[in-house]
C-alpha positions in Angstrom: -16.7 15.3 -30.0 -18.8 14.0 -33.0 -22.5 12.9 -32.7 -21.6 9.2 -32.9 -19.1 9.5 -30.0 -21.8 11.3 -28.0 -24.3 8.5 -28.6 -21.7 5.9 -27.5 -21.0 7.9 -24.4 -24.7 8.2 -23.6 -25.2 4.5 -24.1 -22.3 3.7 -21.7 -23.7 6.0 -19.1 -27.2 4.4 -19.3 -25.7 0.9 -19.0 -23.4 1.8 -16.1 -26.1 3.8 -14.3 -28.2 0.6 -14.4 -25.3 -1.3 -12.9 -25.1 1.3 -10.1 -28.8 1.0 -9.4 -28.6 -2.7 -9.4 -25.6 -2.6 -7.0 -27.3 -0.2 -4.7 -30.4 -2.3 -4.6 -28.3 -5.3 -3.8 -26.6 -3.5 -0.9 -29.9 -2.4 0.5 -31.2 -6.0 0.2 -28.3 -7.1 2.4 -26.1 -8.8 -0.2 -22.9 -9.8 1.6 -19.8 -7.8 1.0 -16.8 -9.3 -0.9 -15.7 -11.4 2.0 -18.2 -13.9 0.7 -19.2 -14.8 -2.9 -20.1 -11.6 -4.6 -22.7 -10.9 -7.3 -20.9 -8.0 -8.9 -17.3 -6.9 -8.5 -15.4 -3.9 -10.1 -14.5 -5.7 -13.3 -18.1 -6.9 -13.7 -19.3 -3.3 -13.4 -16.7 -2.0 -15.9 -17.8 -4.7 -18.4 -21.5 -3.7 -17.9 -20.4 -0.1 -18.7 -18.8 -1.2 -22.0 -15.2 -0.7 -20.8 -14.0 -4.1 -19.7 -10.9 -4.7 -17.5 -7.8 -5.7 -19.4 -5.7 -5.9 -16.2 -6.9 -6.5 -12.7 -4.5 -6.7 -9.8 -5.2 -7.1 -6.1 -3.6 -8.9 -3.1 -6.7 -8.4 -1.0 -9.8 -9.6 -2.9 -11.2 -10.9 -6.2 -12.2 -8.2 -8.7 -14.6 -10.4 -10.6 -17.6 -12.1 -9.0 -16.5 -15.4 -10.6 -12.8 -15.2 -9.9 -11.5 -18.2 -7.9 -7.8 -18.2 -8.9 -4.6 -17.0 -7.3 -4.3 -13.3 -6.3 -0.5 -13.3 -5.7 2.5 -15.4 -5.1 4.9 -15.3 -2.1 8.4 -16.6 -1.6 9.8 -17.5 1.8 13.4 -16.8 2.7 13.9 -20.1 4.6 14.0 -22.3 1.5 13.1 -20.0 -1.4 9.9 -22.0 -2.2 6.9 -20.2 -3.4 3.1 -20.4 -2.9 0.1 -18.9 -4.6 -2.4 -17.2 -2.3 -5.9 -17.4 -3.5 -9.4 -16.4 -2.3 -11.6 -17.8 0.5 -14.4 -18.3 -2.1 -15.2 -17.2 -5.7 -15.4 -13.4 -5.7 -14.2 -13.2 -2.1 -11.2 -11.9 -0.1 -7.7 -13.3 0.1 -6.8 -16.4 2.1 -4.4 -14.6 4.4 -4.2 -17.6 6.7 -2.6 -19.6 3.9 0.1 -16.9 3.7 0.5 -16.8 7.5 0.9 -20.6 7.7 3.4 -20.7 4.8 5.5 -17.8 6.1 5.4 -18.8 9.7 8.9 -18.6 11.3 10.4 -16.9 8.3 9.9 -13.9 6.1 8.2 -13.7 2.7 8.2 -11.4 -0.3 5.5 -10.9 -2.9 6.9 -12.3 -6.2 3.9 -12.2 -8.5 0.7 -10.1 -8.5 -1.6 -12.1 -10.8 -3.8 -10.5 -13.5 -7.4 -11.6 -12.9 -8.6 -10.5 -16.3 -7.4 -13.7 -18.0 -5.0 -11.8 -20.3 -1.9 -12.8 -18.4 -0.8 -9.2 -17.5 0.9 -10.3 -14.3 3.2 -8.0 -12.4 6.6 -9.4 -11.4 10.0 -8.0 -10.2 10.8 -4.9 -12.2 14.1 -5.0 -14.2 16.5 -2.1 -14.3 15.8 0.9 -16.5 17.1 4.2 -17.7 16.9 5.9 -14.3 18.1 3.1 -12.0 19.5 -0.3 -12.2 17.7 -3.4 -11.2 16.1 -5.8 -10.6 14.1 -3.9 -8.1 13.3 -5.1 -4.6 10.2 -7.1 -3.9 7.6 -6.1 -1.3 7.7 -7.7 2.2 4.5 -9.8 2.2 3.4 -8.9 5.7 4.3 -5.2 5.9 0.8 -3.9 4.9 -1.8 -5.8 7.0 -5.4 -4.8 6.5 -8.9 -6.2 6.8 -11.5 -6.5 4.0 -15.1 -7.3 5.1 -13.7 -8.2 8.5 -11.2 -10.7 7.0 -7.4 -10.3 7.3 -5.5 -9.5 4.1 -2.2 -7.9 3.0 -1.5 -5.0 0.7 1.7 -4.4 -1.3 4.0 -2.2 0.8 6.4 -0.3 -1.5 9.5 1.0 0.2 11.9 3.0 -1.9 13.7 0.6 -4.3 10.7 -1.7 -4.6 9.0 -2.1 -8.0 6.9 -4.4 -10.2 6.4 -4.4 -14.0 5.2 -6.1 -17.1 6.7 -5.0 -20.4 5.0 -7.6 -22.5 1.2 -7.1 -22.0 -2.0 -8.1 -23.8 -4.8 -5.6 -24.5 -3.4 -2.5 -22.7 -4.0 0.8 -24.6 -1.3 2.0 -26.9 -0.9 5.2 -28.9 -3.9 7.4 -28.4 -6.3 4.6 -27.5 -8.8 5.4 -24.6 -8.4 3.7 -21.2 -9.2 4.1 -17.6 -7.6 2.9 -14.4 -8.2 3.1 -10.6 -6.2 2.0 -7.6 -6.7 1.9 -3.9 -3.7 3.3 -1.9 -2.9 3.9 1.7 -3.3 7.7 1.7 -1.0 8.0 4.7 2.0 6.2 3.2 3.7 8.4 0.6 6.8 10.5 0.0 8.3 13.0 -2.4 10.3 10.5 -4.4 9.8 9.6 -8.0 7.5 7.9 -8.6 4.8 5.9 -6.9 2.8 5.0 -10.0 0.3 2.4 -11.2 -0.6 2.2 -14.9 0.6 2.4 -18.5 4.3 2.9 -19.2 7.1 2.3 -21.7 7.9 -1.3 -22.8 11.6 -0.6 -22.7 11.9 0.6 -19.1 13.3 3.9 -20.6 12.0 7.4 -20.9 11.0 7.5 -24.6 9.4 11.0 -24.5 6.4 13.1 -23.7 3.1 11.2 -23.7 4.5 7.7 -23.7 2.9 7.0 -20.3 -0.5 7.3 -18.7 -0.4 6.2 -15.0 -1.8 7.2 -11.6 0.7 8.9 -9.4 0.3 9.3 -5.7 2.6 11.3 -3.4 3.8 14.9 -2.6 6.6 15.5 -5.0 6.5 19.1 -6.4 9.2 18.9 -9.1 6.8 18.8 -12.1 3.3 19.5 -10.8 1.3 19.7 -7.6 -2.0 20.7 -6.2 -3.5 22.5 -3.2 -2.1 22.1 0.3 0.9 20.0 1.2 -0.1 16.8 -0.5 -0.3 14.0 -1.2 -2.0 14.5 -4.5 -3.5 12.2 -7.2 -1.8 13.2 -10.4 -1.2 11.7 -13.9 2.3 10.6 -14.9 2.3 11.2 -18.6 6.1 11.0 -18.8 8.4 14.0 -18.4 5.6 15.5 -16.3 3.3 14.8 -13.3 0.1 16.6 -14.2 -2.4 17.9 -11.5 -4.4 19.7 -14.2 -4.2 20.9 -17.8 -0.5 21.9 -17.5 2.4 21.3 -15.2 3.1 23.2 -12.0 0.4 24.3 -9.6 -3.3 23.5 -10.1 -5.5 24.7 -7.2 -8.4 22.3 -8.1 -6.3 19.2 -7.3 -6.6 18.9 -3.5 -4.5 17.2 -0.9 -6.2 13.8 -0.5 -5.0 11.4 2.3 -7.8 9.2 3.4 -6.4 6.0 5.1 -7.8 4.1 2.1 -7.9 6.4 -1.0 -9.5 5.7 -4.3 -7.5 7.2 -7.2 -8.6 7.4 -10.8 -6.9 8.5 -14.0 -8.6 8.1 -17.4 -7.8 9.4 -20.9 -9.0 9.4 -24.5 -8.1 11.5 -27.6 -7.5 15.1 -26.3 -9.4 14.5 -23.1 -8.5 13.1 -19.7 -9.5 13.3 -16.0 -8.4 13.0 -12.4 -10.9 11.6 -9.9 -10.7 10.4 -6.3 -12.4 9.7 -3.0 -12.5 7.9 0.3 -12.4 4.1 -0.3 -14.3 3.5 2.9 -17.3 5.8 2.4 -18.9 8.3 0.1 -18.6 9.0 -3.6 -16.0 10.3 -6.0 -15.0 13.9 -6.8 -13.6 15.1 -10.1 -10.4 17.2 -9.7 -9.7 17.7 -13.4 -11.7 17.0 -16.6 -10.5 18.6 -19.8 -8.1 18.7 -22.7 -4.6 17.2 -22.9 -1.6 19.3 -21.9 -0.8 22.0 -24.4 2.8 20.7 -24.8 4.3 18.8 -27.7 3.9 15.1 -27.4 0.7 14.8 -25.3 -1.8 15.3 -28.0 -2.0 12.7 -29.5 -0.6 10.4 -26.8 2.0 7.8 -27.6 1.2 5.2 -24.9 3.2 2.0 -25.1 1.2 -0.5 -23.0 3.5 -1.7 -20.3 2.2 -1.8 -16.7 4.1 -0.5 -13.7 3.6 -0.5 -9.9 5.6 1.6 -7.4 8.0 3.0 -9.9 8.3 5.5 -12.8 8.4 4.5 -16.5 12.2 4.6 -16.6 12.4 2.7 -13.3 12.8 5.7 -11.1 12.4 4.0 -7.7 12.7 6.5 -5.0 9.0 6.5 -4.0 7.0 4.9 -1.2 3.4 3.8 -1.0 1.0 1.0 -0.4 -1.2 -0.6 -3.1 -4.3 -2.8 -2.3 -6.1 -3.2 -5.7 -6.3 -1.6 -9.1 -7.5 -2.2 -12.7 -6.9 -0.9 -16.2 -9.7 -0.8 -18.8 -10.2 -0.9 -22.5 -12.1 2.3 -23.3 -12.9 5.5 -21.4 -15.2 4.7 -18.5 -18.2 6.9 -17.8 -18.4 8.7 -14.4 -21.5 6.7 -13.6 -19.6 3.4 -14.1 -16.9 4.7 -11.8 -19.5 5.7 -9.2 -20.8 2.1 -9.3 -17.3 0.8 -8.8 -16.7 3.2 -5.9 -19.9 1.9 -4.3 -18.5 -1.6 -4.6 -15.2 -0.5 -3.1 -16.8 1.2 -0.1 -19.1 -1.9 0.4 -16.0 -4.2 0.5 -15.2 -2.9 4.0 -11.6 -1.9 4.0 -10.4 -1.3 7.5 -7.1 -1.2 9.4 -5.7 -4.3 10.9 -5.9 -4.5 14.7 -2.2 -5.3 14.7 -1.5 -7.8 17.5 -3.4 -11.0 17.6 -1.8 -12.8 20.5 -1.8 -12.4 24.3 -1.6 -8.9 25.6 -3.1 -5.5 25.1 -3.3 -3.2 22.0 -1.3 -0.3 20.7 -3.9 2.4 20.8 -2.6 6.0 20.1 -2.6 8.0 23.3 -2.2 5.0 25.6 0.8 4.1 27.7 2.3 0.6 27.5 5.2 -1.5 28.5 6.6 -4.0 26.0 7.6 -7.4 27.5 9.8 -10.1 25.8 8.3 -13.5 25.0 11.5 -15.5 24.6 11.6 -18.2 27.3 14.7 -16.8 28.9 13.4 -13.3 29.3 9.7 -13.1 29.9 10.4 -10.8 32.9 12.3 -8.3 30.8 10.9 -5.1 29.2 12.2 -2.6 26.6 13.5 0.4 28.5 16.0 3.2 27.8 19.3 3.4 29.6 22.0 5.9 28.7 20.0 6.7 25.6 20.2 3.1 24.3 17.2 0.8 24.2 17.8 -2.4 26.2 15.8 -5.0 28.0 15.8 -5.1 31.8 14.0 -7.1 34.5 11.1 -4.9 35.7 8.8 -5.9 38.5 6.8 -4.4 41.4 10.0 -4.0 43.4 11.8 -2.0 40.7 12.6 1.6 41.3 10.3 4.4 40.1 13.0 5.4 37.6 13.3 2.0 36.1 9.5 1.7 35.8 9.4 5.1 34.0 12.2 4.1 31.7 10.2 1.0 30.7 7.0 3.0 29.9 6.1 4.3 26.4 3.4 6.5 25.1 1.9 5.2 21.9 1.4 7.7 19.0 0.2 7.4 15.5 3.3 6.7 13.5 5.4 9.9 12.8 5.8 8.7 9.2 2.5 6.8 8.7 -0.7 6.9 10.7 -1.2 3.2 9.9 1.8 2.4 12.1 2.9 3.6 15.6 5.7 5.5 17.3 6.8 5.2 21.0 7.5 8.4 23.0 9.4 8.1 26.3 7.2 8.5 29.4 9.9 10.4 31.3 11.6 12.2 28.4 8.8 13.9 26.5 9.7 14.5 22.9 12.1 11.5 22.8 11.2 8.5 20.8 12.4 5.0 20.2 14.4 5.3 16.9 16.7 3.0 15.1 20.1 4.2 13.8 22.6 1.8 12.1 20.0 -0.9 13.1 20.4 -0.3 16.8 17.5 1.2 18.7 17.9 4.3 20.8 15.9 6.9 22.7 16.4 10.2 20.8 14.8 13.6 20.6 12.6 14.1 17.6 14.3 16.7 15.4 11.4 17.0 13.1 13.1 15.5 10.1 11.6 13.0 7.7 14.5 10.7 8.4 13.8 10.7 12.1 10.0 10.2 11.5 10.8 7.1 9.3 13.3 5.7 11.8 10.9 6.2 14.7 7.9 4.5 13.0 7.1 0.8 13.5 4.3 -1.2 12.0 2.5 -3.7 14.2 1.9 -7.3 13.0 0.7 -10.4 14.7 3.6 -11.8 16.8 5.9 -14.0 14.8 5.7 -16.7 17.4 2.0 -16.4 17.8 2.2 -14.1 20.9 1.6 -10.4 21.1 2.9 -8.2 18.4 5.9 -7.9 16.2 7.0 -4.4 15.2 8.3 -4.0 11.6 10.6 -1.0 10.8 8.7 1.4 8.6 11.7 2.1 6.3 13.2 -1.4 6.6 10.0 -3.6 6.5 11.9 -6.9 6.6 13.5 -5.8 10.0 11.7 -6.0 13.3 12.4 -4.7 16.8 14.4 -7.5 18.4 16.3 -8.1 21.7 19.7 -9.7 21.3 22.0 -10.1 24.3 19.6 -7.6 26.1 20.3 -4.9 23.5 17.4 -3.8 21.2 17.9 -3.8 17.4 15.9 -3.8 14.2 16.9 -7.3 12.9 16.1 -9.4 9.9 15.8 -13.2 10.1 19.2 -14.5 9.2 20.9 -11.3 7.9 24.6 -10.4 7.8 24.9 -9.0 11.4 25.2 -11.1 14.5 22.0 -9.7 15.8 20.2 -11.0 12.7 20.8 -14.6 13.8 17.9 -16.8 13.0 18.2 -18.6 16.3 15.2 -17.6 18.5 14.4 -14.9 16.0 10.6 -15.4 16.0 10.6 -15.3 19.8 12.9 -12.3 20.1 10.8 -10.2 17.8 7.5 -10.9 19.5 6.4 -8.6 22.4 3.5 -8.6 24.8 1.8 -5.3 25.1 1.4 -4.9 28.9 -0.1 -2.3 31.1 2.4 0.5 31.7 4.7 0.3 34.7 4.4 4.0 35.3 
């Protein structure tokens, strides 16, 4: 590094350190979190550090203090109309109530994630690419509920096959130009598929060679590189390699990191790059790698092309799973002190899990026992119970037999596939769980497989009819636990099966969480 470069780096550090001090002083003085008008948001902090945002994406909050535009767009299935979802106030959190009202009685998908930087780098449905055809699926708009500063919001829930992209961007780094990026992910929602990425990729949706990407990867795939423990890991997708350190394969300094809300950072400049990460709810950042580019042809210098991807690989590899809340890309290599100030802003924003529920009834607290009662007018005395291994609804009351009461009682656990969701263990058949198979729900013994875990995990949302909870399938997030002719299914609203009928759908997928019968 020459003297001029060192002076520039020192100047950035001083400026961003000042931003960090100002932010900390503001927090101590009681400046409200981002649920209200903010005085400084992540992209304001990056700009103060001399590395302005050139892309800023979030479905949960504004990333500039002055931003008062749309965060994302949703499309509802009932009539295919769309609506932009904005913020409650300039610099504030998403207006989730607008989405809930627009999507009431139907399902919605996220069609556009708007770029707040003003450069028009919006993310839309990814087209096909070299690894897989397309267009890719769009995320269910209600599958990743959260709160920010005590206000409800929704993240981007990426099930395998889901992906967003922009191949025609403005201002994103190309060639060996320096850049930085961060994202907030759900650290409990991941898999070993390729590749849950956010960042810089090829403009052709094809693998064009080593060094043509620079993106954040999050997951536990071990095909190219991996870190300590069982994962997930923050790694850099540089194309034809996921790097957890200077070279591929195992790098002990890249730890398993799985905070419920995880801050992930990748940044690069000529022959230098870094991995950083931390807890998006509290504390600072740790550096897991900081050094030279991989000693393999194509990575020094880099050949970045400047497209932006979310949830997929550069060639549209789309076998990954994850949840995205917010992220940015910068022009220039941010200093550690700038990123520390951004992390302070993130932790002050107040990310927290949604309570799930929101209507009449109890809550789904792991370790508790519950019974799930139907809300459809015909059937408010019926509960989900197992019978001959099938899940059905039956009338259960104080006169019911002890066996029937036990069959209708379930022990709530943190989701087998994601701790942000839940799984239901049978009260009288320990080790057996509610699990869907071919869209019908059964009581089956947990075989320890990843498939079983996914099939037995359900994500609570506010009841679709305004009562209790609705329980989305973890691996089919547009399908919800539904009773139909007294049999229990995971059903979509108006799908191809008879049990997907739109008649009474919102009532049939809404359940009151009652005290356990046994």
